[in-house]
N, C-alpha and C positions, 0 to 999 in steps of 0.2 A: 182304721186301715182299705175298707169295705172298699164306704163309702166314697172318695175320690176317686176310685178304679171304675165303680159303677155305672158314677158319669159320663168317665171318657167313652166308657163301651154304647150308653146310653144314648152321647153327640154323637158315634159313628153311625149308632145305624140308621138313628133321625135323616143321618147326612147321603143313604146308604140305601134304598126302604127294596126292602126284596116281594116281588113278586109269585114268587116259589117255595118253598123249601129251602129252611136253614142248618147244611150241617155245618160243625164243627169236628175239624183234623183235631186228633184228639189219640197222643199218643201215651201220654199217662204221666210224662215230665208234667213239669213246677208249670212254668208259663199256661200248657196247654190246659192245668187241671185246675186252677185258678179262673182260664176264663171258662172254663165249666160251670165253674158253680156264680159265677157271676151273674152267666146268663141263667141260670136257675133262679137264682133270688131276682132276677129285671119278668120271668115267666117269659122269658122269649118261646115260643114255639120249636124245635130243634131236634135235629137224629146225630149223631157222630158214626164219625168213621174212623178206624182205627189199620193202620197201615203193620203187618206183619213184616220187615224182609227178613224174619228169620239171618242177622248177621250175628245176631247175638246167644247165649246160650239160657240167659234169661227171657228172650221172648217169646217164650211160652208163656211164663209167668208173667212177665207186663201184659200182655192181650188177656188171660184173664184179671187183673187187677180192673184194667179199665174196663172189662165185663160187671164187673162186681160195682167199681160206680157207677158208670151210666147206668145201673137196676135203682141203683138208690135211688139215684134223683132222675126216677120216670123217663131216661132218654134213650130211647130206643139207638143198640151200636150194630152195626155192619162189622164187621172185618175179616178185611180181604190181608192173601196172603200170596206177596210176590219173588218174583225171585229178582237176583241183582247181578250182575255181568259185571266186574269190575275193569274188562275191557272199554266201557260206554264211560270215556272218560275221567277215568282212576273210581272209589270204590264211593266218595259221598257226594260226586255228582252222582254218579248212577245207580245211587239210593237214591236220590233228589227228585231223579226221574221216570223210575218204577214208582212212587207213589203220587207223583201231578198227574202221570196215565190213566193210576186208577179214578186220583179225583179229578181227573175231566169225565171218565166215561161215569161218575156216576151223577154225576152233574145238571138236571132237567133244562129246560128252557124256562128262564126266571127266577133259576134258585140261585144259592149262593151260599160261596162256602169262605165262611170263619177260619183262621188262623191263626195262632197265640203272637206270632213273633211284634217285638217291643222294640223302645226306639236307642235300646242299648246295640238292639242287634240289624238294627238301622245301622248303628254309627261302625258297624263291626262290615257288612259290608260296603260298605262305602270306600275305608280304606282298603280289603281285600281285595274292591274293583282297582283302583287306584292304582296297587302295587303292578295290578295284570295290566296297562297300560290301554282303564274303557274310557271311553268317550264322553258328549256330553250323555244319551242316555243310559250310558253305564254311568255312570255318576252323579244322577238323581235320582238314585237307591234302589229304595222301593216304595212303589205310591201305595195310596189307601186301601183303592178298590183298584182292578184290572177285570178284564174279561179272560174268562176259564171254562174253558170246551165251550158248551154249548149256557151257560150260569159267566159269575161274577168268583173274583176271589175279593175277599173282603179281610182287610188287616187290623181292627177295632182297639188295637193295643198299641200304636201306635208313638202317643202323646207318652205315654206311660214308658217308666223303667224298671230296670232287671229287679232295684231294690225296692218297688214298691212293691212288686210282687212276689218277691220273697216275705217281706214282712208281713202284706196280707196274708198269704199259707202260713204263717207261723202262727200269725198269730189265732186265725180262725182253728187251729188244727185239725191243716190239711193234710196226705196222706198222696206220696210222687212215683214214683218210678224212676229211680238215675242211673244211667245210659256210662257204663262204663269208658264208654270212648269218649264223654269228652273231656276228660283227663288227657288225650291224648295230645299232645303235643305235635308233634309228628303232623297232625292239619294244622291245617293254617290256618283255620277259623279258630282255633281253643290256644294256638302258639298267638295272635293276635288279643286275644280276649285275658288270655293268662299273662302275661308275660308283656307285651305294645303297650295298650290301650293303660294299663292301669297307670302306668309314670306319665301318659300324655293331659290323663283326667287332673294329676299333680298340677299340669301348673294352668289348662285353658278347660273353659267347661265343650267339654267335645259334646254331648249330646245337641246345647242349644248352637253350639256354633253348624254343622255338620245337616242339622233340619235347613239351619238358613240357608247351607251349601247350596242343600239336595234341591228347594223350592229353585233356587236360581237357576240348576242347571235343568230342570225341570221345565223351564218357559224355556230357555235355548231351543231343546231336543224340543218342543212344541211347533218352535219356528223352523225347527232342519224337518218337520217332517209336514209343516203345511206347508214346504216350497218342496217337499219329496212328492207331495202330494197334484200342487203344479205341476211340475216336471211331466208323473205319469201323468195326467191328461193333455197336456204336450205332443207326447209320445205312439199318443192316440193309443192308449190304453186300451185292453178289451178282453171280455169275457170271454173264455173259452168251453168245451166242453168237458176237459179236465185242465184247472189252470189256467189263467191268463198270459196275456201277452202284448209286447206292444214294440214300437216300428224305431227297427235299428238304426235306419239313417238317421234321423231326428234324435235316438237316442246318441249317432256318433257327435252333433251339434253341440251337446250340451260337453263342459269345460269338468274337466277329468275329475275334481270335488265332487261335483254335481250329480253324473254320475254313480259315482259311489255312494252318494247321498238317495239319492233314487232308486238304486238297490237297495239299502237299508230299508226304507222307508219300506217298501215295497216286501219284502222277506219278514218285517216286523207284521205286517197285514196281511199277510199269506199266515203269518202263523206262523211263523221261521224262528228260528234263535238271532243271534246279533251274533257274525261271524266277526276275526280279525279284518284289521284293515288288508294287511297283504294278500288274505284272500278272495277280499268284495275287489282286488285288483287284477288276480288271475285270473279270477272269474271271469268279468267283463274283458281282460282283456282274449283268453281262446273263444268266449262270444262272439262280440264286436268284432274281434280283428282273426276271424277266420276266416277262410276262401269260402263261398257264395256256396260253394256246395259241400259242405261241410257242414257235421247234423254233431258234434258236440253236445255233449251233456254231462255239467258239473255238479256234483254235489256240492251244498251249498246251506249253512246255518239249518240242515233237518228237509233241504228244499232241496229241486232240482232246476238249475238255469240250463236250459236248451236257444239250437236255434231252428228254424225251420221259414224255408222263402224270407228274405229278409226281415224276419219279425225273432224278437228274443221273448222266450216263451219260458214261466216259473208257473212251475207245476209240485204236487206233491209225489214222495216217491211210489211210483208203478208200484201196481200190486205185483202178488206173483205172475207167474204164468197158470193161464183156467183150467181146469182138466181136457180131460180128452175124456171123449164122451159125448155121446145123444144127449138134450134135455127134452120134455116131453112135456109143451105147453099149448094147454088151450085157449089161450089169447085172451083171455077175459080181465088176470087181476097181472100184474106186476113179474116177472119173472125175474128172480134172485141173479144174476152170472157170476157174482163172485168178486169179493175184491171189493163191494162198495157198488158194483154195476150194474144196471137194472135196463129191461128192456119193458116197455110199457107202450099197451093197445094205446093206441088214440083214438080218438072222436070215429067213430063207421066202420073201427076194426074188426073184420069178420071172426065171432066165435069159431075155431073147430080142430081141426087136431093136429100142429104141427109139431115138425123138433128141430133144434137148433143147436144150433156146432160155432166150434171158431175155427179158422181157417187150417190148413192140413197140409199145403201146399200147392201146387197146379189149377186149382179150381179155377172157373171159368164165368162167367154172368152174362145172362141179355138184358138190359133192363130197358125200359122203356121206353119206344121214339129216339132209338139203335139198330140200325139194318144186319147189325150180325153179333152173335156173342165178341168177347175178347176177355183174356185173364185178366183174374180179380183181383192182382199183384196189378195191373195197367189200370183201368177202374178207379181206384183205392187213389193212386197216383194222378189223376183230374181229377177225383172230387176235391182234391187236397189236401183228403185226411194226412193227420201228421203222424212219419214214420213210426212214433213209437205206440201211435194207438190202433197201429194195423193187424196185429194179429190176441186182437183183443175185441173186435168188432165183432158181436154174432148174425151168424148166415140162418137165414127163415128155410128149412124148408116144408111142404107138403108132409107131412107122413104118408109113405109109402107108395108117392108120385115120383123119384126117377132122383137124381140126382146132381138138377138145376136149382138152384135157391130160387125161395121167392119173392126174397129183401134179401137185400144186404142193409144191413141195424134200418136209418132211418137217411139213408145216403139217399139210396133208390128203391126202387120196384121192379118184378122182372117179369108180371103179369097181366096181359091188357086188362085193365077193366074191370080191377081191384079196390075194393070200396077204403077210404080211412085209411091212415098213415099208421106210424110204429115213432116208436119215443127210447132214443137211447141214451140212458146217461149216467154219469156218477154221480151218485147220491153220497157229497162229501158230508159236513158238520153245518156247511152254510146254505146247503140245500134240501130241498121238499121231496120229499119220496111223491110216485106218479101218482095222480089223482087218478 
């Protein structure tokens, strides 16, 4: 039974070469156990990652089992404990989000995470999304490969069925763990698997039909993404210090269905999740239809849609407020400001004894070229800095030189003849750390 599965896995790996480290998401269950042994048969260099959700009394035993099996095959294993909050979309969804956060953190650029989802999982996913009212992208089900964190996720078993994996495991005498929650039919996927799909399979070849439908829908979804890209470019899409922005007037000229498609595609590109159609519509109404002097902020798909100066901004959630107090800085290497923000010395910036802090209220500054000092609040408004970033801008002072800032982020300097520049940036997943 192993030979056809080995061919399936080998073909998938050849279609998706890996430039970095390959990882296996290893739960200890049947599917990931079979994939682990198939990869060992192929001699694929591999590391495994096991997520301890803490949801079962047997979770410690499952981790110990995974450690023993991985060690017997010479596969290094990293075990990570996570905290699952059922308020985060329900227990099943919260557990998924928790483990995928870890997967995204583990992967380095060029790495690949192998997961053992197979063709019958694909069928279940298709029907779950159909019953939840998904569109073309959702109904295209699970792609064989997709971006994840700084690497990629690969599902090399999508061409196989659960029965093949079960037969292979029994033929080889493999040991795996059984998650008792898989028998709980209060969980939608389990109910479909045990009570609905077996009846449909009696009449139709479900896996083949779903694969065909998913392929067609994936092509339709790709066309919608292409249209979203075209419309984003036509709306003057622009990279910002934090997130991206588009021109609201041009957005309003698009038909409603294309505005929703644009926002859906924009969210996907920024790493957000797919929201429901009504949430898209409500978000667009709040931002595109708001008064010119308003500043709405709508949480959507894990991102935030905002408005400022006739532009719509799509940003990650803001980091927590920075800690109070001064930070010492020599001006020689990037300073970590917290929340992913960095202050970097630019070419020619002189090393020295600096203090860096954030706004406390009431500050004044005297930028070069101005006759008088002005309130920092007014200067930031004139500089066009987005309102949601104004409490995050770093103020640079010379140590022991009074209360007048030497520089305000990379927006302006306040000392005549000061050489060099500064760079204030957010080091997101697509950003390089300051050189």
